[in-house]
PADO-422016 format. One record per residue (C-alpha): residue in three letters; x, y, z. Coordinates in nm, 3 decimals. Layout:
# PADO-422016
["ALA", [X, Y, Z]],
...
This chain:
# PADO-422016
["MET", [1.775, -0.374, -0.414]],
["THR", [1.753, 0.056, -0.332]],
["SER", [1.635, 0.193, -0.010]],
["ARG", [1.407, 0.441, 0.067]],
["PRO", [1.517, 0.786, 0.049]],
["GLY", [1.700, 0.862, 0.413]],
["ASP", [1.739, 0.495, 0.426]],
["SER", [2.080, 0.401, 0.540]],
["ASP", [2.283, 0.072, 0.596]],
["HIS", [2.554, 0.287, 0.758]],
["GLY", [2.389, 0.328, 1.101]],
["GLY", [2.346, 0.715, 1.209]],
["SER", [2.048, 0.842, 1.413]],
["PRO", [1.710, 0.633, 1.321]],
["ALA", [1.409, 0.705, 1.069]],
["GLU", [1.103, 0.936, 1.172]],
["PRO", [0.829, 0.649, 1.134]],
["ARG", [0.664, 0.708, 0.814]],
["PHE", [0.327, 0.697, 0.754]],
["LEU", [0.098, 0.564, 0.507]],
["VAL", [-0.238, 0.653, 0.477]],
["CYS", [-0.532, 0.514, 0.248]],
["ALA", [-0.628, 0.717, -0.082]],
["ARG", [-0.936, 0.577, 0.007]],
["CYS", [-1.097, 0.589, 0.306]],
["GLY", [-0.747, 0.817, 0.504]],
["THR", [-0.667, 0.491, 0.761]],
["ARG", [-0.364, 0.554, 0.869]],
["ALA", [-0.058, 0.326, 0.955]],
["GLU", [0.278, 0.245, 1.016]],
["ASP", [0.456, 0.117, 0.735]],
["PRO", [0.550, -0.180, 0.646]],
["GLN", [0.132, -0.277, 0.656]],
["PRO", [0.124, -0.650, 0.444]],
["THR", [-0.159, -0.685, 0.398]],
["TRP", [-0.228, -0.315, 0.239]],
["THR", [-0.151, -0.290, -0.102]],
["PHE", [-0.080, 0.045, -0.390]],
["SER", [-0.140, 0.110, -0.737]],
["VAL", [0.084, 0.318, -0.924]],
["GLU", [-0.156, 0.578, -1.088]],
["ASN", [0.004, 0.821, -1.320]],
["GLY", [0.416, 0.760, -1.174]],
["VAL", [0.262, 0.825, -0.839]],
["ARG", [0.173, 0.524, -0.597]],
["ARG", [-0.143, 0.503, -0.388]],
["TYR", [-0.159, 0.306, -0.069]],
["PHE", [-0.496, 0.133, -0.001]],
["CYS", [-0.582, -0.053, 0.386]],
["ASP", [-0.682, -0.394, 0.394]],
["ALA", [-1.091, -0.338, 0.454]],
["CYS", [-1.016, -0.125, 0.153]],
["ALA", [-0.830, -0.349, -0.083]],
["ARG", [-1.058, -0.616, 0.032]],
["ASP", [-1.357, -0.448, -0.075]],
["ASN", [-1.183, -0.318, -0.405]],
["LEU", [-1.098, -0.706, -0.469]],
["ARG", [-1.473, -0.817, -0.455]],
["ALA", [-1.545, -0.568, -0.672]],
["ILE", [-1.358, -0.692, -0.957]],
["GLU", [-1.423, -1.050, -0.931]],
["GLY", [-1.782, -0.941, -0.923]],
["TRP", [-1.722, -0.868, -1.245]],
["LEU", [-1.527, -1.126, -1.408]],
["ASP", [-1.621, -1.455, -1.572]],
["SER", [-1.702, -1.735, -1.336]],
["ALA", [-1.409, -1.940, -1.551]],
["TRP", [-1.192, -1.734, -1.386]],
["TRP", [-1.213, -1.845, -1.095]],
């Protein structure tokens, strides 16, 4: 498993809290957020809050034929 830069299993000073920002609405939250999702677009990780992820999933479901769900 790969650690994030600055993370250490060898003690030391605790890392500063890292904030995630929703790429769609700008909501901020400390990580980790199990209800958030992310995508990698052009090599950049973009995070989406649970509300925006839910809205996006509903939009995707609307494009699918009923046989898919």
